[in-house]
Structure formats: C-alpha cells, structure tokens
N, C-alpha and C positions, 0 to 999 in steps of 0.2 A: 414416548410421550403421547399425550392425547392431542389429536389434530383438531383445529377449530372447525365448526360446522359451516361457517361462512365460506362459500366457494372461492371468492376473490382473494380472501386472506389466505386460504389454504394454498392457492397457487403461488402466492408470493413467498409463503413459508417454504414451499418446495424449492422455489427458485434460489433463494439465498442459502438455504441449507446445502443444496447441491453445489452451489458455486463456491462455498467455503468448505471447511472440514466438517462434514455432516455428522460425525459421531462424537463431537466434542461437547463437553458440558457447557451450558449457557449460564451456569450459576454465577460465575464471576461477572458477566455482563449485567445480569439482573442486579447483583449487589452494587455495581457501579452506578446504575440508574438510581438506586435507592440512596446511595451515599451522596450523589450530586444533587438530587432533589432536596435532601435534607440541608445541604449547604446553601442552596439558593433556589428560588422559585422561578428564576429567569435564566435563559440561555445566553451565552455571550453574544454581544451585538455584532452586526455585520461590520467586520473590521475594515473592509475595503470600500464601504459606502461613502460617497462624498459628503462633506459638511454642507449645511445650509448656506446659500449664497456663495457657493464655491467660486462662481465666476468673478466675484469681487475680491478674491483673496489671491496673494502671490502664490506661484507654484511652489510646492514643497517636495521633499524627498518622497513622501507618501504618494503625492500626486504622480511623481515620475514612475514609481513602482506600479501604480494602477494603470498608467498610460501604457507601460510595457505590456501588461496583460491584455489591455483592450486592443492594442495593435495586433497581437497574435490572434485574438478572437475574430477580428474583422477580416484578416487575410484569408483568402481562399486557399492558398498554398504557402508553405514555408520553404525558402531556398536554403539548403544546407551547404556550407562551405566544405571543401575537400580537406582543409588543414585544421588541425586542432587549435582552438583559441579560447582563452578564458574571458575575452572581452565582450562576448555576447552569448545569449542562450543557444542559438544555432551553432555557434562555434564550439561550445562545450560538448555538443552531441558528437562531434567528430573526434573527441578525445577518448571515447570508449575503446578499450583494448580487449578484444575477445580472448586472447591468449591468457591475460591475467585472470579474467573471469573463469576460464576453464581450469587454471591452476588452483584457484581458491576452491572451486567446486570439488576437485579431486581431494584436496586436503580435508574439506568439511565432511564429505560423504564417503570416506574410505572405510569407515567402521561405524556401527551404531553409536549414538550419543545421547542416551537417556540422562536426565538430570543426575548429577553427582558422579558420573562416570569420568574416566580419564579423558575420553574424547570430548565430552561436554566441556571439561576444563580447558582442553587444548583449543577448542573453537571459541570459547569465551575469551581466552588470551589473544587469539588471532584478531578478534573484533577490536580489543583494546589497542593492540600494537598497530593495526592498520589505521585506526582513527588517529592515533598519536602521530604516526608518520605522515599522515595527510594534513596535519596542521590543526587538528581539533583539540580542545581541552577535554580530557577524558575522566569520567567518573564511573565507578562500579556501584550501581545502586542496589544495595542489599535490601530485600523487602520480605515481609511476612504477610501473606494474604490467604484468607480462607484456610488457615492452619498449615500452609506450605511455605517453606523458605526458598528464595531464589535470588538471582542476581541479573539485573539488566545492565548492559554496557552502553553508556551514553557518551556521544561526542558532540561538542558544542562549538560552533563558529559564530561569534557574535557579529551581528549586523552593524553597519557603520552609521546608518542614519535612523533606522527604525528597530533598535535592538530589542524592544519589548514585544515585537511581533515575530512569531516563530513559525517556521516551516519544517515539518517533520518528514523524514524518509526512514522507513523501518522494516524489519523482518524478524521473525523468531528463529532462534538457533537451536532450541531443544527438539527432540523427537522421541518416538516411542522405542521400547526395547526390542531388540532382534529385528531391526529393519534399518537399512542404510539411509533411507530418506533423502535420496538424491534430488528428487523433485520437491518433496515435502520435508523440510523447506530449504534443502541445500541450494536449490536453484535460486530461491529468493534471497538467501543470506549471501551467497557469492555475488549476487547482483547488488546488494546493499554495499558490500565492501568496495566493489568497483565504482559505484555511485559516489561513495565517500571520497575515494581517491581523486576522482575527476572534479567534483564540486569543491573539494578542499583547496584546489588551486585558484579559486576565484575570489572576488570581493563583491559583497552584496549589501543591499539596503537592510534587509531583514535578517534575523538570526536563523541559522540552519542547525537543526538538531537531528542527528542520526542515532538510531537505537537498535541494538540487538536484544530482542525481547526473550525472556526466559519463561518457562512453564506455560507456554501457549497450549500445548497438548493437554495440560491438566485443567484447562478451562479459562484461558486468556488471563492468567493470574498476573503476569508481569506487566502487561499493558494496562490492565485494570488498576493495579496498584499505582502506577505512574500517573495515569490520567485522573484518577481520583484526587491525587495530591495537586495536580495542575489546576483542577477546577476549584478546589478549596482555596488555593492561592490566587484565584482570579487571573491566571495567566492567559495570554492572548495567543491563540493558534489560528493562523490564516489558511493553512493547508496541511494535510497529512496524507502521505503516499505510503501504502502498505503493500509490500511484495509478499504474496502467498502462492507459491507454486507457479513458476513462470517458464518452465522449460520443456513441457511435453506437447508435442503436436502429432497429428495423424492426418495425412492428406487423403486417406481413403474415403470414398463416399460412405455416408451414414456412420462415420466414426464419432460424431458428436451427438451425445444424448441430450434430451431436454426433459424437464419435468412435465407431467401430464397437464394439458391446458395452458401451457406457457404462451401460446399464441393469442389467447384471449386478452392478456395484459400487454404483451409486447408484439403486436402483429407485424409491425414494420421490421423489427429485428429478426423475427422468425422467417419472414419472407426473404430477407437477405441470406439467411443461413440455408434456406431451401433452394434458393437460386444457386448456391454454391454446393449443392448436393449434400448438405449436412456434414461437411468436412470439419474436422477439429483442428483447424489451422490458424485460429485467431486468438488474440488476447482479449479477455473480458475485463471491463472497467466498470465497477459498481460503486456509485457515489451517492451520498445524501444530497439534499437540496443545496446546502452551502458548499458542497464539494463539486458542484457541477462545472464551475469555471475551470478547475484543475483538470477534470475529466475531458472537457471539450478541447482544452489546449493540448492535452496528451494525444487526443485523437488526431489533431492536426499534424503533430510531429510524427505520429504513426503513419499517416498518409505520405509524408515526405520520405519516410524510410521504407515505403511499400510494405508496411506491417499491417495485416488485417486486424482490425480492432472493432469491438462492439461496446459502446458506452450505454449503461442503463442507470437512470436516476430513480432513487427510492424517495418518495415524498415524505414530508414531515408528518402528514396525517397518518401514514402507515406506521412511522416510528413511534407515534404517540398511542398506538393501539395497545390493547391488553396483551397481545402476543409478541411483544417486542423481544422478550427474552429468548424466544424460540427462533427469531429471525437472524440473530447476530452471532455468528460462530467463528469469527476470526478477529485479528487484532485491530481492525478498523472499528469494531463494535463499541469499545469504551469511548472512543472519540465521538461517535454518533450520539451515544446516550448522554454524553456530557454537553451536547449542543455544539460540538466542534465539527468543522468540515473533515471529511475523510474519504479516501478513494482506495478501494480494494483493487489490486492488480493481480489477476489470476488466470491460469489456463483452464479453469473450471474443475480442477481436482478430479474426483471420481466420476464426474459426468463424461470424462474423456480418457483419463489415465487408468487403465486396469490394474496398474501396479501400486495404486494409492494404498498406503499402509501395508504394502506387500500382500495385498489381497490375492492377486494373480501374478506370481513371480516377484522377483526382487525389484524394488524401486532403486535402480542403479543408474549410474552415469551413462552407460551405453544406450539407455532407452531415451535419452533426451536430445534436444535440438539446440545446440549452442548458438547457432546463427540466429535463430528465432529469439532466443533469450537476449542476445546482444542488441538486437533491434528494440526489444522491450526496454532495455536499459537506456538506449539512446532517446527514445520517446519520453521516458520518465524524466531523464535529465533535462531535456528541453522544457518540459512543463514545470519541473521544480525550480529551475533557474529563472523562468518567467515569473513565478510566484515570489521568488526571493528578491528580484530586482537587481540585475547585473550592473555593476558600476564600472 
C-alpha cells in the first residue's frame, strides 16, 4: 500500500499495523465505515454519561453500574481476594483456571484450522459447547460478507437491569493454512473460552456478549458483518474487549521492536520500555477515545496481578482521517469505525513474536507463556466485570 506523506500519520499507521495483524486486508473495515456512515451521520451517544440534573434524580441501576466503574478508576490499587467469588469484579479475577486455559489451547492449536477444515469446525463447535455450558444463549451467526461465507459463534447473557446495554468480549477462531496458530489466535480464543466460563457464573446489570469471530484472517469479515448489523439496528455497546494474540513473551533485552519514530508520538510509553531494556514482557492495550475507561480499568487490574501493561489511546481525530482503513487491522476495527468503544488486547504480534504466521519456525504452544496469558485473562475479567456491573 502507499504510505501517507504526513509523518505523524505515518508513525501511527506503523504503530497500529504492527500491533495488529500487519498483512491483513483492511477492505472489510473500510466497507464497515461506509456502511455505517450510510446508516447514520452520527455515532452512538456516550452511554455512560450522566443525565442533566442527575443530582436531583433517585439512584438507578445505571447509576450503580457507573459508580462501580468510577470507584475502580479512582482507586490507586485493587485488592484481589484469594478465593473465587462471583459477587464482585475482583472476586471473579480469582476464578481463572490456567489449567483449563492450557487444555483449550491444546485443543485449538493441535492442527491448522483454515476456514472450512475439520479443525475449523471442531473449534467452532467448541465455542458453542463452552458458551452453552457456561449458561449463555448461543447462536451460530451465518453471514456472507465481501463474497465470503462464514459463521460467528455468539453467546448472550442478558443483563438484569440494563439489558439494552452490551459489553462484548471476543476473539477470532480462524487461521491461515499450514500454520498451527497457537499465538494467532489460539491464545486469544482459549482466553475467550475461559473468560466465558468465569463470567457465565455471575449476574450483571448489563448484557454480556461473547463471540468467536470467523474470517478475521480474510479481512475482519465476521466482525465487520456483525457490527454493521449492530449499527444499523442502533444497538448500544458500552465496551468491547478483543483478544488478539496474548501468549508470547520474551524477557531478553531488545526483544521488543517498535515502529520507526514511535517515540515522537508516545514518548512516555517508549521511555518506560527503554527503562525495561526493550523487553517484550508486557501486554499492549490499544483503545479508541470511548474505550479509554475500559483500558484504564484493565491497567489497574494488571497492576494488581503484577502484569506489565501499556495502554495507548487513539484519538477520534485520527480515526476520522483519510487513512483510517490502513490503521485498523484486527477485530476491534469495525467497532471503532461504527463509533463504538473498543479495546485491542495484544502481545504486539510480529513486533515481538518471530513465529507470527509461521514466519520463523512454527507458531506452536511450546513457544508461549501460559502464566502471562492467565494474568491477561484475569485483568480483562476484572475490567469487563466492572463494565458489566456485578450484582
């Protein structure tokens, strides 16, 4: 593709492309932007903003959900209990079972799973079965997008007081031919399955939606098809967490690469990485403006779990630029382009992992760090539960 001449924009293009799957087509994301613009000239309103004269109104369930998020944001540190409990967001963090995560990862990444293959079908069925057993209502969303047919697996747990407000947690389950895809995106998908098991045991104000996306490698087709329909129906999404490669770490100095000129835009972040000798031992959190609350909350839970994390916010001004189709190369992109909040959770893909798409050796389970991944799940669970409003 032709890179823009504007240097600042070029740097951000490099940043996001490298943080996501850099060789994927952005065509579906661009189509989503066109579809959603045709549907409406406005983006969804800030769904958590207080109403006028809120001080004069009685407290509602929505107020309670907002208060939960505000309390987490104001705290310097989060205390995590030792015992699993579905009665609070911190309690849910303790429910993560690393052994279950590793078992799912072994099942998912035992053989390549290109769309239409037997392994692709097995993993699709695993998504549906896991969601059902966790208490979700499950649908297999068949779609045709950009001339390709696929199937998203969707689990829904209806909220008790704010059912029209949705919180998404998702990951794609497809991969390319002739590559195991343990990190991309077996690590993220296994994480989603464990997230669904844990969150499925709770009760929430808002509706929880978990999704295994199809045809991400073909150009984000599954997420683009779904979000286009969401936007056309004027559905309300208050948060969206997307797992995209969460299992690879390297603690050696200079194991983390950065795009040229990264420090000009994110000087503070680069300074932290340099202080840590450019080690690839952190999880990257990349959110749009409306996804910042979720990202900051996840950061707090990461601190509580001693998980190194780096949150970066992408401004609305950048998203409205002419190069937006080149910036968005993972399943958070359709949410951003539709004006919904979205948070990409990633180990930075090929900026750190040499096995990305089997470029240097096999992307296999033995190259991954399950302890790190389990901490990523815990931090995400805490942030998602906070957005949901635990009852």
